[in-house]
C-alpha positions, 0 to 999 in steps of 0.5 A, spaced: 524 435 532 520 441 534 524 442 540 531 440 536 529 446 531 528 451 537 534 449 540 538 450 534 535 456 532 536 460 539 543 459 539 547 464 543 552 465 538 546 467 533 542 472 537 547 475 542 554 478 542 560 474 543 561 471 550 554 472 552 549 467 554 541 466 555 542 464 562 545 471 563 538 474 561 534 470 566 529 474 570 532 475 577 532 480 583 526 483 580 529 485 574 525 483 567 529 481 561 526 480 554 525 472 552 524 469 545 517 466 547 515 473 548 514 473 541 508 468 542 504 474 544 503 477 537 499 472 535 493 473 540 494 481 539 493 480 532 487 477 532 484 482 537 487 487 532 483 484 527 477 484 530 477 491 532 478 493 525 472 489 523 468 492 528 471 499 527 470 499 519 463 497 520 460 501 526 464 507 525 468 508 519 462 506 514 457 511 517 462 516 518 464 515 510 456 517 509 456 522 513 462 526 510 459 525 503 463 519 500 459 516 495 461 509 491 461 510 483 456 507 479 459 501 476 456 497 470 456 490 470 459 485 465 455 481 461 456 473 463 461 470 458 464 464 460 470 464 455 472 471 457 471 469 465 475 463 464 481 467 461 480 473 466 481 468 472 486 463 469 490 467 464 490 474 467 486 480 468 490 484 462 490 480 456 495 483 450 492 485 443 493 479 440 489 475 445 484 480 445 483 479 438 482 472 438 477 472 444 473 477 440 473 472 434 471 466 439 465 470 442 463 474 436 465 481 439 468 487 437 475 488 439 473 494 443 467 490 446 472 485 449 476 491 452 471 494 455 468 487 458 475 486 461 476 493 464 469 493 467 471 486 470 477 489 473 473 494 476 468 489 479 474 486 483 477 493 486 474 496 493 469 501 493 470 508 495 467 507 502 471 501 503 477 505 501 475 510 506 474 505 512 481 502 511 484 509 511 480 511 517 482 505 521 490 506 519 489 513 521 487 512 528 491 506 528 498 510 526 496 516 530 494 512 537 501 508 536 505 515 535 502 519 540 502 512 545 509 511 543 511 518 544 508 519 551 511 512 553 518 513 551 518 521 552 522 521 558 527 515 556 534 518 555 535 513 549 530 516 545 534 523 544 540 520 544 540 513 540 547 511 542 545 510 549 541 504 547 547 500 547 548 502 555 549 495 558 547 492 552 545 486 552 543 486 560 538 491 559 531 490 563 525 493 562 523 498 567 516 497 571 513 503 569 514 502 562 511 495 562 505 498 566 504 504 560 505 498 555 499 494 558 495 500 557 497 502 550 498 495 547 491 494 544 493 500 540 499 499 537 504 494 533 510 498 535 511 495 542 511 488 546 515 485 552 521 483 548 522 489 543 529 492 543 530 500 544 532 500 536 525 497 534 522 502 538 525 508 535 524 505 528 517 504 528 516 511 532 519 514 526 515 511 521 508 512 525 510 520 525 508 520 518 504 514 516 498 517 519 499 524 515 498 519 509 492 516 511 489 523 513 491 525 506 487 519 503 481 520 507 481 527 505 482 525 497 476 520 498 472 526 500 474 530 494 477 536 498 483 537 493 486 543 496 486 540 503 489 534 500 494 537 497 496 541 503 496 535 507 501 531 502 506 537 502 506 536 510 507 529 509 512 529 504 516 534 509 515 529 515 517 523 510 523 526 507 526 528 514 524 522 518 526 517 513 532 520 509 535 524 515 534 522 522 533 514 520 540 514 516 544 519 521 541 516 528 538 509 527 543 506 521 549 510 524 548 507 531 546 500 529 552 499 524 558 503 528 556 505 535 553 498 537 560 494 536 564 499 539 565 495 545 563 488 542 565 484 536 560 483 531 555 477 530 550 474 526 544 478 529 548 484 528 549 482 520 542 480 520 538 486 523 543 491 520 541 488 513 534 488 514 535 496 516 539 497 510 533 494 506 528 498 509 532 504 507 533 502 500 525 502 500 525 509 503 529 512 497 524 508 492 518 511 496 522 518 496 523 518 488 515 516 487 513 522 492 518 527 488 515 525 482 508 527 484 511 533 487 514 535 481 508 534 477 504 538 482 509 544 481 509 543 474 501 542 472 498 545 478 495 538 480 497 532 484 499 526 480 496 519 481 500 515 486 502 509 481 501 504 487 494 506 488 488 502 485 485 507 481 478 505 477 478 505 470 473 508 466 470 507 459 467 514 458 472 516 453 470 510 448 462 511 449 462 515 443 466 510 439 462 505 441 455 508 439 457 509 432 460 502 432 456 497 428 452 492 432 455 485 431 450 479 429 451 472 430 453 471 422 458 476 423 454 481 418 454 488 421 448 491 422 446 498 418 446 500 411 452 498 407 456 503 403 454 503 395 459 499 391 464 503 387 464 498 381 458 495 377 453 497 372 449 502 377 455 505 379 458 506 372 451 509 370 451 514 376 458 516 374 455 518 367 449 522 370 454 526 374 459 527 369 453 530 364 450 534 370 456 537 371 458 538 364 451 541 363 452 546 369 
């Protein structure tokens, strides 16, 4: 069954131009061609990269964060509450006010106390600042190594500077021996290149890596609380992002894949499939650009950078501490602690009113 599916999935008409078969792309006369089974190399490489990441974060990233002064915020632990914990795990992390009122009544708490419990419980599931720094430092090293390694490998390739040459002799393109040797040297540091990677894929990932490492550097500096340096890096990142994603990507990548790729051959399933993915990626570029523009607008207007809506920012209840201090304690029988206000009716209040009126008249 698996072999039948594999044979159906890799049909010539799906992934190759018309009148081209896989037999024409078999290795011969010292020429090496990409093969579908080369995709299996991604599985062990993913495990190797995972092990490298765990080792980096533990033995390099964590000591580096402490040396640079990154400190975790002190979090207040929530008191164990089976009812609220069950709702948090099964119903949702952000209950609406009617649900909060019902839960507060069930647990004998006030509405503010219930809100505070959920807020602190959500904070417990968020990664600490040192954890975020370790992840950002790994991605910074990864993207920077990928960009520098990829650029050094592809710098002398003519199709890097003229994408139209990606379709020269397509799909009868073999990999030069020296490129394979360079690939073996940098494969452990990058997701961007593998034995079956198309030239267009190299260009796309190279464009992405050119700005991704700047974003991670900006995050690292932000965790170190160097706000001015963070703002400067974000401006540089924004310029590189806009130029590579909104200028180079559509004019160089999308243009050559949509138009120049079928100038000598007709379209096929792979043409529509991969171009659809590239167009979806461009829509994401536009969406991310809108978020960046909003942050830049806030920076120009207010003089400070707005928080990214995608970032997992820790919630604080310091603004409610004053209200919580004045909030009466809730007793088991529902009575509130502290002195009660005097009643406005009854004999005592009438007597007090008469005495006050007489005193005022006498005065």
